[in-house]
N, C-alpha and C positions, 0 to 999 in steps of 0.2 A: 616426421620428427628431424628439430633444428640441432648440429650439434656444434657444442661451442669448446674451446681449445685454452687450456690455462693453465704458466708456467709459473711455477715458485721456485723457491729454496731447494726443495724437499723430492719436486721430479715435474713430471707434467701430467697433463690430463686432458681424455677426450671425452664428453660427458653431454649427457641429455640435459640441458638446461634449465629446460620443463617442470622437470623433476629433482635436478638437485642445484642448490645454490651454491653459489663460490665459496661461501663461509664451508660445506658440507665438505666440498672436494676438497677444499683447505685442509680441513682436517682429517679427510680419508690418506691423503698425502703423508701424512704427520703421524699417520697412528703406525704400533706396532707391526703388524703383518708382512711390514720390509725386514725387519732385523734376522737376523739369520736362524733358520730352524721355527720361525714363528708363521702361524697364521693367526685369522680372523676365527673368533669365537661364539656360540660355540659350532663344533663340528657339525654335520647332518651325518644319522647314523648311518651304514652300510655306503658310503658313497666318499670315497676315498677324496683326498684332495680339495671336497667341497667346503665351504663354511656359510654360517648363515652372517648379514649384517643387515643391523635395522637401520633401515635406509628412511628417508621423510616421510613416505608415504607405505610403508608397508616393508616387509620382508626381502631380501636382496639375496643371487648367492653368490660366491665369492669363489673364484679359481686361481692360482698361485700360477707364475710359470718363472724359476727363473732360467736366466739366457745364459747360452755359451756359445761360442766358435762365431760361425758367420754372423747369427741372430743378434748378440750380445755388440760387434762391432757395427750392426748395421746392415751389413750385406745383404742379408736374408730378411723380409720377415717376419716376426716370432710370429707361432700358435693364436697367442692374445692380440695379434693385431689383424690376423688371416680370420677369427672367432668375431671379432667386434666387428669389423667390415662387412666380411660375409652375410651375420647374424641382423646387419641392419636393415640389409636387402630381403632376404629371406623374411622378416617379422612382419616389414612392410604388407607381403603378400601372405601373411597366416602362417607360415610355413617354422615359423621357431620361436621359442622364446624369442624376449626384448632384450635384447644388451642396454643398458645404460650407461655406465662407463666403462675406459679404459687408462688405467692409471699405470705410471712407468717412476721408478727410482732408480735410479744406478744399472744395477742388472737385476732387477724382479718388475716383472709384469702382472695388474690385478684386473680379470677380467668382472665384469659385475652386470649381472643377467637377473629380472625380475624371477621372484619364487611363487609359481607358478602353482598351488593344492587340488592335484590330477594325479593318478595312479599312474606310471608307465605302464606297457602296453606288458609285461611281464605281469606284475601288478595286477592288469586290469584281466587278464588269463587268468590268476589265480581266484580272483574273486568274482569270477561267471560272465566280468562286463562285457570280453572278449570273446567271440567264439567263432568258428569256420564256419561263419553263415555267408551270403550272400553278400548286405550291407559293409559288413565288418571288414571281407576279404576287399571289398571296394574299395573301402576308407584305404586301408594300408598302400592297394595299388594306386590309389590316386595321388597321395603323399610322394611315393617314388616317383611317381609320373611329373609331378610340379617342381618336382625339387631337381630332377634331370631337366624339363621344359628352361627351369629360369638358369639353369649353366652350371647346376654344381653337379659334386658327385661328394661321399661320404667314405672315407676309409676306416670307419665303425658302424655302418648302420645296425645296429641291432635292437634287438623287444628295447631293455634296460634304458636305453637312448631315445625311446618315443616317448610320448607324453598321450594317454587317449583321453581324449576330449568329449563333453557333448555335441552328438551329433550323426550318427559318430566323426568325430577327427581326430588326426594325428599330428604333431608337432615336435620338430629337432628340438630336444633339451640337450644335447651334447654337440656344444660348436667347433671343438678342439681341433675332427679332425677335417672339419669339411672345408673343400677346395673347391676354386672356379677351374674348370676344366670339363673336354667334351666328358658326358656322361657315362662312366662303365656301369650301362644297365644292369648288365648278366651279373656283374660280379656284387654290384649294391644286394638287387634281388638275392641272390645265392648267398650272402652273409645276411639279411633277415631273415630267411627262409630257414637256413640253418640252426639260425636264435629261436626260430619259434618249437623246430621238431625236437631241440637237443632240452626239451625241459617237457617234465612228466604233466605239467597242468596244460601244455601244448598238447601231448597226445592226446590227452582225455578231450579238448576241446575239437577232437578233430582236425588238427593240423598235419597228423600223418596220414591222412585220406588222401 
């Protein structure tokens, strides 16, 4: 994917120029989600801080970050920047949804990623699509192994942040807590296991055995 950079009087954008045109990016930089307390609408149900935006070829998920302290001064990378850069790398490996743009205006940043119509791991459990059987456990284990093999860890690796796809395969949908550092294998696996165990459907599917 080729990433272009654009600056206007309203702000700056890093974006997939094969999907998003300059005119679309200019309109996005001028959108009212940069105003105080505003977000693009409609909001996603049960997904705090996330909203849907109509892109040129389908819906995109938008997440807004207000910068403070060192991030506002540019002394530390923002969560949005880490999510965009890391997500591009992982999407190329099939491990995450695809980031399409990072928009910056004053002390607000917005990350735009593809909206994928697929259940998360918790929803797949509830629907009976995911059970504690070898193929399904193997898909979860393979995802974590490949995430760590790519040099990443995730500070909130839990069932709602993972999409359950045909194959079966798993993709990371929450890029906020992605970090490029020595993998913390035990912690990541432990958090994922706890998120599966601490639900009635997880127990019913056999994840407590």
